[in-house]
N, C-alpha and C positions, 0 to 999 in steps of 0.2 A: 264775827266777821262775815260779811256777805260777799259773795262773788257774783258778779253780773254776767249775763250772757255775752256782753261785749268783751269782758275779760277772758272768758273761756275761748271765744273765737280768736282773740289775739294770740293766746298761748298756742292754740292749735295751728295757726298760721306760722308762728315762729318754729314750732316743732317740725312742720312739713318742710319749711325752708332749710332747716339744719340737715334734714335727711338728704337733701339734694346737693348740698355743698360738700366738696371734698377738700381736704387740706392741700395747700399749694406744694408742689413737688412730690406729692405722693401719687404713684400711678394707680389708676383704677383697678380694682380687683377684676380678674377675668370673670366673665359671665358664666355661671354654672347652669347647666340645663337642670331644670327642676323635674324630678321624677316623683311619681306618687309613692307614698309610704306603702309598704307591704309587710305582711305577717305570714309566717309559715308555721303551722301547728305541727307538733310532733305526732308520730303515729299513735302513741298512747293517748294523747289528748283527743285526736280524731275519733278513736275508739270509744273513749268516755263520752264524747259529744254525741256519738251515734247510738249509745246504749239505750236511752229512753225511747227512741223511735223503734229500736229492735224489740224492746220489751212490749211496747204498745202493739206492734204488728204480730207478736207471737200469739198463738191460740191460747185461750184461757186454760183449756185442759189438753193434755197430750193424750190422745185417745189410745195409743199403743200402751202407754204406761197404765192407764186406767184398766185396760183389758187384762194386762198381766196381773195387776193387783187383784182384780175381781176373780180371775181364775185361781190365783193362789189362795184367796180367802175362801172360795167355795171348796177348794181341795183340802183346806185345813193347814196349808203350808205358810200362811201369811203370819209372819212373826216379826214384830218390830219392837225395839227396846223403847222404853219411856224416854230415855235420853235422846235417841234418834228422832222420836216424834216431836219432842220439844225443840230440837234444833231445826227441824223442818218447818215447824210453825213459826219460829222466830225468823227464819230466813224469808219465808213468804210474807211475813208482816213487814220486814224491811224493804222488800221488793215492792210491796204495795205502796209504801210511802214515797218511793221514787217516781211513781206515776203522776 
């Protein structure tokens, strides 16, 4: 079945006419003022949304931590467990993927 442009225009006219006609005896609905939609994000969501920017703005190395580690290493006091080292490497890997 083929539908012509003329048929499409006729249907559109009928539809538009129906939108303007109200049933007899039925009062018109009061006009409501249209207001724009709005969304309010939770505090947690705003923090999550800001996290990538904060990570990007953070310095790559925290110099005070590097200085403490270097001093402890030179003094022979730098002792870190293999488990702790693995956890740190994994954490940094995951943070790197967020960027």
